[in-house]
Residue, then its C-alpha position, 0 to 999 in steps of 0.5 A: x655557895x651561890x652555885x649550891x643555892x642555884x642548883x637547889x633552887x633549880x631542883x625545887x622549881x623543877x620538882x614543883x613544876x613536874x608535880x603540878x604537871x603530873x597532877x594536871x595530866x593524871x586528872x587528880x583533884x582539883x582537876x578530877x571532873x570532866x568539866x574541870x579545866x585550867x582555863x574556862x571557856x569564859x577565860x579563853x574567849x575573854x580576849x578573843x577580840x584582841x588579836x595580840x593577846x594569845x601571841x603575847x602570852x605564847x611569846x612570854x611563855x617562850x621567853x620564860x622557857x628560854x631563860x629557864x633553859x639558859x639558867x639550867x645550862x649555866x648550872x652544868x657549866x664547870x667553873x674550875x678547870x679540871x685538867x691542863x694539856x701539857x705539851x710533851x713534844x711527842x705529839x701526844x701531850x700529857x694531862x695535868x690535874x688543874x687542882x695540882x697546878x692550882x696548888x703549886x701556884x697557891x704555894x708559890x704565891x703564899x711563899x712571897x714575902x708580904x702575902x698573908x694568904x692567897x686563893x687561886x682558880x684556873x679557868x679557860x680551856x685545857x690548852x689555854x688556861x687562865x689563872x685568877x689569883x686573890x692575894x691578901x697582903x700584909x698591912x705593910x706590903x707593897x702592891x707593885x712589888x707583890x705583882x712583880x713577884x707573882x708575875x716573875x716567880x709564881x706565874x712564870x714557874x707554873x707556866x714553864x712547868x706546865x709547858x704553856x706558851x703563856x699563862x694570863x692571870x687576873x690578880x686581885x689584891x686586898x690588904x688584911x685587916x689590922x688594928x690601928x697602931x697607937x703612938x706612945 
């Protein structure tokens, strides 16, 4: 959701800035006369006696530009791993869709006893993927047993089936909300 908001906000800011730039360059109102400028002579010369003013303004604009460029480039970065390179032994390798490996990991994690629901995300490079798992445990589940099960079953099966030497993972555990039990 946050990435959608970021992209929409970036697009709106870009369109507004492009529109303002086009208005100024084309000389449309309110900048349609010969003497209509963004900074008047008085505004430009007000700080002439202080030698730090214009370098400070230029530096601030440069920092603002670099921050905006970094924000833009961060929007283009993919959060999810699209494919995993599976070593086939012939030197070529095969490509496995990242979503397929995520689905297999998800099915294995949700099949563990004590897991109510799970979420899986693959990140990293296609030769060295990393898994992020979010598990919502049932109220009476044992976290250490769940972690052992995820490591021994789900992650090991995914690692061996994809032909990976290792598959590092970050597992986040939460307990499902449940109502209070009452003694009778």
